[in-house]
GUVOZA-974127 format. One record per residue (C-alpha): y, x, z. Coordinates in steps of 0.5 Angstrom, whole numbers, always signed. Layout:
GUVOZA-974127
KETI / v / u / w
KETI / Y / X / Z
...
This chain:
GUVOZA-974127
KETI / v / u / w
KETI / +0 / +0 / -1
KETI / +4 / +6 / +2
KETI / +4 / +9 / -4
KETI / +5 / +3 / -8
KETI / +12 / +2 / -5
KETI / +14 / +9 / -7
KETI / +13 / +8 / -14
KETI / +17 / +1 / -13
KETI / +24 / +5 / -10
KETI / +22 / +10 / -17
KETI / +23 / +5 / -21
KETI / +30 / +2 / -18
KETI / +32 / +9 / -19
KETI / +31 / +9 / -27
KETI / +36 / +4 / -29
KETI / +37 / +7 / -35
KETI / +31 / +6 / -38
KETI / +30 / +0 / -36
KETI / +37 / -3 / -38
KETI / +34 / +0 / -45
KETI / +28 / -5 / -44
KETI / +30 / -10 / -42
KETI / +36 / -10 / -49
KETI / +30 / -7 / -53
KETI / +27 / -14 / -51
KETI / +32 / -19 / -51
KETI / +33 / -15 / -58
KETI / +26 / -17 / -60
KETI / +26 / -24 / -58
KETI / +28 / -28 / -64
KETI / +23 / -31 / -68
KETI / +25 / -27 / -75
KETI / +25 / -21 / -71
KETI / +19 / -22 / -69
KETI / +17 / -23 / -76
KETI / +19 / -17 / -78
KETI / +16 / -13 / -73
KETI / +9 / -16 / -74
KETI / +11 / -13 / -82
KETI / +12 / -7 / -79
KETI / +7 / -4 / -74
KETI / +5 / +2 / -74
KETI / +7 / +3 / -81
KETI / +13 / +5 / -85
KETI / +16 / -1 / -88
KETI / +22 / -2 / -94
KETI / +26 / -7 / -94
KETI / +24 / -10 / -100
KETI / +17 / -10 / -98
KETI / +20 / -13 / -91
KETI / +24 / -19 / -95
KETI / +18 / -21 / -99
KETI / +13 / -20 / -92
KETI / +17 / -25 / -88
KETI / +21 / -29 / -95
KETI / +28 / -29 / -93
KETI / +34 / -26 / -95
KETI / +36 / -19 / -96
KETI / +42 / -21 / -93
KETI / +39 / -24 / -87
KETI / +33 / -18 / -86
KETI / +39 / -13 / -87
KETI / +42 / -17 / -80
KETI / +36 / -16 / -76
KETI / +34 / -10 / -78
KETI / +42 / -8 / -76
KETI / +40 / -10 / -69
KETI / +33 / -8 / -67
KETI / +37 / -1 / -70
KETI / +42 / -2 / -66
KETI / +38 / -3 / -60
KETI / +33 / +3 / -61
KETI / +28 / -1 / -63
KETI / +27 / +2 / -70
KETI / +29 / +8 / -73
KETI / +31 / +8 / -81
KETI / +30 / +14 / -87
KETI / +33 / +13 / -93
KETI / +31 / +15 / -100
KETI / +34 / +15 / -106
KETI / +36 / +9 / -106
KETI / +31 / +5 / -102
KETI / +31 / +4 / -94
KETI / +25 / +5 / -90
KETI / +24 / +2 / -83
KETI / +20 / +4 / -77
KETI / +19 / +4 / -69
KETI / +23 / +9 / -66
KETI / +19 / +10 / -60
KETI / +11 / +11 / -58
KETI / +12 / +6 / -52
KETI / +16 / +0 / -56
KETI / +10 / +1 / -62
KETI / +4 / +0 / -55
KETI / +8 / -7 / -53
KETI / +9 / -8 / -61
KETI / +2 / -8 / -63
KETI / -1 / -13 / -57
KETI / +5 / -17 / -59
KETI / +2 / -17 / -67
KETI / -4 / -18 / -63
KETI / -3 / -24 / -58
KETI / +2 / -27 / -62
KETI / +2 / -25 / -70
KETI / -6 / -25 / -70
KETI / -7 / -18 / -73
KETI / -12 / -14 / -69
KETI / -10 / -7 / -67
KETI / -10 / -2 / -70
KETI / -8 / -5 / -76
């Protein structure tokens, strides 16, 4: 029991990480953004492929991708005239993997 309370106090001292996690989770808590994350999984995907998979306009997708990038959920890479997105953090990738399995019906590892 004593060890558990010590862990809790360590957690309280990590306010910056907790704030970052809260911002990321809040950014992910939108139906279209969840679809985008389900499409991405652990892959790097072009904006056009995301648009094709999700089925909405490129401008709408771009707005949501910008929010996810701003909150630290996604990283972007530009190659020629295409932009590719991927999940930027292994911890977030693990969370998204679980969300894909639970909410998107996609088994882990795919």
